[in-house]
C-alpha positions as CSV (number, residue, x, y, z in Angstrom):
1,M,-96.2,-55.4,-48.5
2,Q,-92.9,-56.0,-50.5
3,K,-90.3,-57.6,-49.7
4,R,-87.0,-56.3,-48.6
5,V,-83.5,-56.3,-49.2
6,L,-80.3,-54.5,-48.4
7,I,-77.6,-55.8,-50.9
8,I,-73.7,-54.4,-49.5
9,E,-71.5,-55.1,-52.4
10,N,-68.4,-53.1,-53.4
11,D,-68.5,-53.3,-56.8
12,Q,-70.9,-51.2,-58.4
13,D,-71.6,-54.2,-61.1
14,I,-72.0,-56.8,-59.4
15,R,-74.1,-53.9,-56.5
16,T,-76.4,-53.8,-60.3
17,L,-77.1,-56.8,-61.5
18,V,-78.2,-58.8,-58.0
19,S,-80.6,-55.1,-57.6
20,F,-82.3,-55.8,-60.4
21,I,-82.1,-59.6,-60.2
22,L,-83.9,-59.2,-56.6
23,E,-86.1,-56.8,-58.4
24,E,-87.6,-59.0,-61.5
25,E,-88.1,-61.0,-58.4
26,G,-90.8,-58.9,-56.6
27,F,-87.9,-57.7,-53.9
28,E,-87.4,-53.9,-53.2
29,T,-84.2,-53.3,-52.4
30,L,-81.0,-50.8,-51.4
31,S,-77.5,-51.5,-52.3
32,C,-74.7,-49.6,-51.2
33,P,-70.8,-49.5,-51.3
34,E,-69.5,-50.2,-47.5
35,P,-71.9,-48.7,-43.9
36,K,-70.4,-46.4,-41.8
37,D,-73.1,-48.1,-39.5
38,L,-76.1,-50.3,-39.3
39,E,-78.2,-47.3,-40.0
40,P,-79.0,-47.9,-43.2
41,I,-80.0,-50.4,-42.0
42,H,-82.8,-49.7,-39.3
43,E,-84.1,-46.9,-41.6
44,F,-84.1,-49.3,-44.4
45,K,-85.4,-52.3,-42.2
46,P,-84.7,-55.3,-44.9
47,N,-86.0,-58.5,-44.8
48,V,-82.9,-60.6,-45.6
49,I,-79.3,-58.7,-46.1
50,L,-76.9,-60.0,-48.7
51,I,-72.9,-58.8,-47.4
52,D,-70.6,-59.4,-49.7
53,E,-67.1,-60.8,-47.8
54,F,-65.0,-58.3,-49.3
55,I,-65.6,-54.6,-48.7
56,N,-63.3,-52.3,-48.4
57,N,-62.5,-51.5,-44.7
58,Q,-64.0,-53.5,-43.0
59,P,-64.1,-57.9,-43.7
60,G,-67.7,-58.4,-44.4
61,H,-68.4,-61.6,-41.9
62,R,-66.7,-58.2,-38.8
63,F,-70.2,-56.6,-40.0
64,C,-72.2,-59.5,-40.7
65,L,-70.7,-59.8,-36.7
66,K,-71.8,-56.5,-35.5
67,I,-75.8,-56.9,-36.7
68,K,-75.8,-60.4,-34.9
69,Q,-74.5,-58.6,-31.9
70,S,-77.2,-56.1,-32.4
71,E,-80.6,-56.9,-29.9
72,K,-82.8,-55.5,-32.4
73,L,-81.0,-56.5,-36.4
74,S,-80.4,-60.0,-34.5
75,R,-83.2,-61.6,-35.8
76,I,-83.1,-60.1,-39.8
77,P,-81.0,-63.0,-42.1
78,V,-77.2,-62.7,-43.3
79,I,-76.0,-63.6,-46.7
80,I,-72.2,-63.7,-47.0
81,L,-71.2,-63.1,-50.6
82,S,-67.8,-64.8,-51.3
83,T,-64.7,-66.2,-53.3
84,A,-63.4,-67.1,-50.5
85,N,-62.4,-71.1,-49.5
86,N,-62.9,-71.1,-46.3
87,I,-66.6,-69.5,-46.4
88,E,-68.2,-72.3,-44.1
89,M,-65.4,-71.6,-41.5
90,I,-66.7,-67.4,-41.8
91,V,-70.5,-68.2,-41.8
92,E,-70.2,-69.9,-38.8
93,E,-67.8,-67.0,-36.7
94,C,-70.2,-64.2,-37.9
95,K,-73.4,-66.3,-37.1
96,A,-74.4,-66.1,-40.9
97,N,-77.8,-67.8,-41.3
98,D,-76.1,-68.6,-45.4
99,Y,-74.1,-68.1,-47.7
100,V,-74.0,-68.0,-51.8
101,R,-70.2,-68.5,-53.2
102,K,-68.9,-66.0,-56.2
103,P,-69.5,-66.0,-58.8
104,F,-72.5,-67.1,-58.0
105,D,-76.0,-69.3,-60.0
106,V,-78.7,-66.2,-59.7
107,Q,-81.4,-68.8,-59.1
108,V,-79.5,-70.5,-56.7
109,M,-78.9,-67.0,-54.5
110,V,-82.6,-65.8,-55.3
111,D,-83.5,-69.5,-53.8
112,K,-81.8,-69.1,-50.8
113,V,-83.2,-65.6,-50.4
114,M,-86.8,-66.1,-50.7
115,N,-86.0,-68.9,-48.9
116,L,-85.2,-67.0,-45.7
117,I,-87.9,-64.3,-46.2
118,D,-90.0,-67.1,-46.4
119,N,-88.6,-69.1,-42.7
120,T,-88.3,-65.7,-40.7
121,P,-90.1,-64.5,-38.2
122,L,-91.7,-61.6,-38.1
123,S,-89.5,-58.9,-36.6
124,V,-91.5,-57.2,-33.0
């Protein structure tokens, strides 16, 4: 079964680029600028979620925390994408699994996604 990655990023160009890169690596992707709630996650059932720290109406880490506090979604690995200097602290606070600094190295991002998918137990 094809592995799925949900990309939450308000910059259309970055969404398109990240989707293209991950699809070339064999992933199925869904990208959106800013979900209003957790519904896209429930519907798409991603193996990994990439969240930009600076989405429009709320910081990405707040959305990450909502995911991690949801009993059904908390096991899905989350990677924060950010230019923030204090990204390590943000990741720790929101219980994200990893981060990728922007501008990102394509191979580093792909490796982190693959590593999290390979090391995550299957959901029930």
